[in-house]
N, C-alpha and C positions, 0 to 999 in steps of 0.2 A: 679673886685676881682683880686687879684695878681696871677701870674703863680704858685708861691710856694704854694698858699693856694689851688689851683685847683690840683696840683700835690699831695699835701698830702691828699685831699679829695679822690683822685683815690686810693692812697696807703691804706688808710683806708678801702674802700669798697673791694679793693682786699684782704687785711688781714682777713676781716670778712668772705668773700666768701670762702677763702682757709681754715679758722677754721672750718667752717660749713661743707665743703666737707670732711675735715679730721675727722670730728664727724661721718658724714654718712658712710665714709669708715669703720670706726671702727665699726659702727653698722652692716655693710654689712659682717663683719666676724662671726657674731653671738652673739658679746659681747652686753651687754644691760646697761652698766654703763651710766648714774648715778642711773637708775631704778633699782629696786628690781626684777622685771620680765618683760616679753615682753609686758604683757597685760598695766602694768603701763606705760611702756615706749611709746607704742601706744597711750595711753589715754593723757599722759602729752605732747607728741609731736605733734600729729595729731588730737586729740580729737576725736579717734575712737576706737571701741573695737576690731578691726581686726588686728591680729598680722602678718598676712601675708604681710602687707605693709612694713615690715622690712626684707624682704629676698633680697639677692643680685640683682636678676633680677630687682627689682624696685630701690634699692639703687646705684648701680653702674652707670646707666646712669645719675642719679641726681649728683652723685659725679662728673662726666665728665663735666655737665652742670655748675656746681659751679666753677669747675677749669677753664673751658674755659671763662667763665664770668670774672673770675679774671684776667686771662691773657689778655683778651680783653681791660679791664679798665687799666691795668698797660700800656698795649702798647699805649692806647690812651693818657696817660699822659705822654708819651715818656720815661717810666721807664724800658722798656726792649731792649734798644739800637738798635743793627742792626736787631734782629728778628722783632722787632715791625715796623721798616721802611720797612721790606718786604710786609707788609699788607697795602693796599691802606686806605687812610685817611678816605675816605667815608665809608668803611666797619668797620672800627674802630669806627667812629661815630654812625653808625647804630647799632652794637654791643653793645656800651655803653648805647645808648637809650633802647635798649632791657632790659638790665640790670636795668636801671632806672625805667622803666615802671613795671617790674616785682616786684621790691621793693615797688614801690607805690601801685600796686594792693594787695599786701601782707600786706602793712600797712593798707590800707582802709578795707580789710577783718578784719583785727585786730580790727578795730575800731567797725566794725558790732557786732564782738564777745563780744569786751569790753562792749558795751552798751546793751549787752543782746538781740539784735534784731534778732540773730541766736542762734539755740539751742546749749548749751555747755554741752556735756555728762560728762565731767570730770572737777571737780573743781579745779584740779592741773592746767589742761589746761588754764582755765580761768586766774588762778593766773599768770601763766607764760606769756600767752598772754598780759595780762594787763601791768605787770611789765618789761618783757624782750622783747619778740619777736616783738610786736607793736612798742615800742619806738626805738628799734635797726633798723627796717626796715624803720621807718620814717626819723630817722636821715641818714641812709645810702642813702635813696631816694634824699635826700638834696645833700648829698655829691658826689653821681653819677651824678645827675645834673651838679653839679660844674664841675666835671671831663669831662662830655660830652661837656660842653662849652669851653674846653682847647683850 
């Protein structure tokens, strides 16, 4: 696999992690778009009926984790210049592998939900998981694995 493909794979992973982080940051402000209310947001995104999961105390750490994951992957593919060079390569490799494993686990969980091996309380979650969440996680898993081998 060429270095350019690995770099592009890392950039793709980082862009999606940043976009996901921005969406969660938006929800941390109390906004609910694209849902109509907090309950439908919780059902569509998390497959739960607990709206408390969308409070800042839960979302802000997740936003930080997503942004840190994006920065680690970008540094791993040498896209952060001098800043990325300050971090030992072994730590960048470990961090990128952690992102890769996280994406794989979410993708596998999505397959379990898609096959209806686990209960899905929300039909909207089932559809989004099948069409959006799981495919994106599996594609990003492959891309993160490529970036990890940089």
